[in-house]
N, C-alpha and C positions, 0 to 999 in steps of 0.2 A: 076594535082598534087594531091597526096594524103593528106587528112585532116592533118596527123600526120607532113608531111613536111611543111605544110601552117603554122600550129602552131608554129612549131621551128623556121620558118622564121619570123613569127610576134612576137614573145617572143624577138627574138634578136632586132629588128627595135622599139619595144616599149622599151627595156631597153636603147638603144642608144637615145631615146628621152626624157629620164629621167624620165619615169613613175615608180613608187615605186613598183609596182606589176605586172609585166610584163607577167609571165606566167599566173597568174589569168586572168588578163584582156584579153589575147590573148584567153584563153578558153571561158571567158564569152561573148565575141563579136562572136565567132564561135557558141556558143549555141544559141544565140540570131538569128544567121543568118539561122539556121539550124531548129530551131523551137524545139530544143530538151532540157529536163532538163540538166543543168550542170553535174549533177551526173552520166549522160547517156553518155556523150561525149566520154569517154575513149572507148566504144564499138563502136564508130563509127571512130576510128584512121586510119583505112585501107580504108575508105570510098574515092573514086575517085571524087573530086568537078568538077562541071561543069564548062565551061567557064563564065557563068551567075554566078554563085555561087562565083567564084574567084574574078569577078569583084565586087560585092557587097561586098565580105570581105576586099578587098582592100580599098573601099571607108569607110567603118567602121574603118578601120585600119588607114587610113590618119588622120580621124578626132580625134582618140584617140593619135596619136602621136603629134598632134597640141594641145593637153593637153585639150581637150573638156573632161568634166567629163563623166566616164563610164556610171552612171546612167542616165545622158540626153541622151546619144547616145542610149542606149537599151530602154529608156523609162520608166524605172521602178526603184524601188528599195524596200528593206525590212526594216520596222522599228517595232519595239518590236513583230517580228513575224507575221506583216501583210505586204500584198504587197500594195504598193502605186504608183500611177502613177506620174512620175517625169519628170520636164523640166525646161527651164530655167526661167519660171515665179516665181519660188520660189526656196530659199535654199534647198540643199538636207539635209534630216534629217540624223543625225549623232546617231551613236550607243551610245554616251557619253550622249545623251539627254535622253537616257532610265533611267538614273539615277532620272531625274526629274519626269519621269512617275511614277517610282517606290515608290518614296518618295509621291507623289500625292495621290497614289492609297491608300497607307497605312493612309493617314490623312482623305481621304473619308471615309473609313471603320471606323476608330476610331470615328471620328465625325459625321458619319452617314450623310454625305452630299448628296443631290441630284442634286444641281442646280451649275453649275460652268461655268466660262469663260476662254476661251484661246486667251490671247491678242497676236496678230500678229502671226496668226497661219500658214501662208505660206501653205504647202502642205495639212494641215490640220493633219499633223501626231499625234501630242500630242492630240488634240481633239478626233480624231478617236480611237486611242489607249485606251483612257480613257473610252468613250462610248463602244467599243467592250468589254473591260474588265468587266465594270460595268453595266448590262443591264438597271438599274434604274436610271442611271445617264442622266439628261437632260444638252446640252451643247451649249452655243452660243460661235462661233468662229469669231473673227473679224481679219481684217487687213485693212492697208491703201491702199494697192495695188488690185486694181479691177482684174488684170490680175491673182494675187495669188489667190483670191477668186474664181474665174473662174476654177482653178485647184484645188482648195479645194473641190468646189462643184463636179467636177467630182470624187474625192475620197469618198466624202460623197456616192454618186449614186452608186460607186462600191462596197461599202460595205452595201448598202442599209438601211442608217442611217438617211434619210431626216426627219423622224418623231421624231427624238430625238438630231441632230444636226442642229441648225440653224447658217446661216452666216449673217455678218453685216459689212458693210464698215466704216471705220473713224479711227482717231488717238487714240491709246490708250486706256481709258475707256470710251470715248464719246458715242459709239455705244451703250452702256449700258443703257445710260441715252434715247436715241432716240427710244430704242425697249422696254422700261420699265422693262428691267431686273435689274437696279440698285437698286430696293428696294427688291428684293429677292435672288440676287445671293449669295452663300455661301463660293465660293473659287474662286480666281484668280490664274492662271497658265499662265507664259509666259516664252519664250526663246527669250527675246528681243536683238536687236543689242548691242554688248559690245566690239568690237574691236576698239581699239585706231588708230586714224588717222595716227599716226606715226609708228604703227606697220603693216598697211595694206601692204607696198611693200614687207614685208619679207613674206607673206603668199604664200602657193604653187599655182602655176600657173594656176591650174583647179579652185581654189576659186577665185583668185585675176583677171582673164581674163574672168570667165564665169558665177560666180553665181551674183546675184543681190547684187549691192553695198550697196543699202540703207538698206538690211536686215542685213547687216555685221557692217557698222561702225557706232560707237555713237560720236557725235560730242564733248562731253565733254572731257577734257584732261584724266581723268582718265577712261573713257569708262563707265561711270555708270549713263549717265545722263537720259537714259531711265528707269533705275532702280529707280531713284529718282522720277521721274514723275509718273510712275505706283503706287508706294507705297504711294506717297501723295494724289493721284486721289482714292487710297481705302479707304482713311479716309471719304469720302462720302458715302460709301456702308454701311447701316445701319445692314442688314443681314449677312455680311461678318464674316467668322470664319477662314479662312485659306488664305495665300498667298504663293506661290511657284514659285521660280524664278530660272531660269538658269544663271550662273554667269562665267565669264572668269577666266583665271589663276590669284590668287592673289586679287579678288575681294571678296570673300565669307566672310570675316571678316567685312568689311566696309557695306555689303548690311545686314549682320546680325544686325550690330549695327542701320542701318537705321530702320529695322522691330522694333527693341526695341523702338528706340526713337519716331519715327513717329507714329507707331501703337500700341504701347504700348503692343507688343507680350508678352505673358505670357510663351512663349516657343519658340525657336530658335533651328531647326535641320539644320546641314549641312551634305550633303552627297558626297562622292567622286565617281568619274566616273572610266571607266575602267583602266585608266592609273594612278588612286590614285591621282588627281586632284579635289580639292574641288570644284564641279560642280553644285549642286543644294543646295538651301536655302529655308528654309521656315518659316514662322512665323505662330504659333498659336495664335488666339486672343480671349481673354475674353468678353464674351458678356456682351455689356454695358459700357465698359470700355474705348472706344474711345471718 
């Protein structure tokens, strides 16, 4: 069978399985199989696939039809223009989270910050994007999951950042105290769990059935328990100048209020994501005001 026909058949099956982007996914799986850039796949349209290639493509296609995330199947994703190894050990980085990175970079520059901690790092996406964009930045990336930290370590190695991105395991800000970062960290960044338990059944099958539940669900009724814990623990960091958090839809106002009340933030900034949803909230702290 020629690749063009295989792609058409794959697109049809993916659409029937409920995949949102069947044409793109069919092409991405083929590009992964043939080890060619997606942009060059069109030039391969008349290529005759071998029996072995057809069998391998079928295996990939069946996995995607079962709604396994594309990024897990191909083993990588892109975040903020950088390649990341991606598998079920951690959440798949989303483009909407780039709003948090943009805002964090602005504050790093404005406040001339050099020491930052990424809480709940997962793949390491936020920590690595910030470190790659700002070569003078030292980052501590933490997570409660040992498996996620192993994945983050792979991504740190992929980008040659072991000298500037350290990893530590533990809940919330506890690793900062264990590693002596607590006295010198200047900024906290985090994309914590914020999906409410009652909203979980309504998530896409790719998310609900395949991504790590503990990285998604917050046990508080309003989905902001993690935000409150992080902000409260930030009060114990004497050198802290800024906190930037990702939030769920409808949570930005309350998280902003939390930063004003608990941290006495002198300025609170809210930024929208690609869908015009308030997605990132940052508080700028006055020196010596807590």
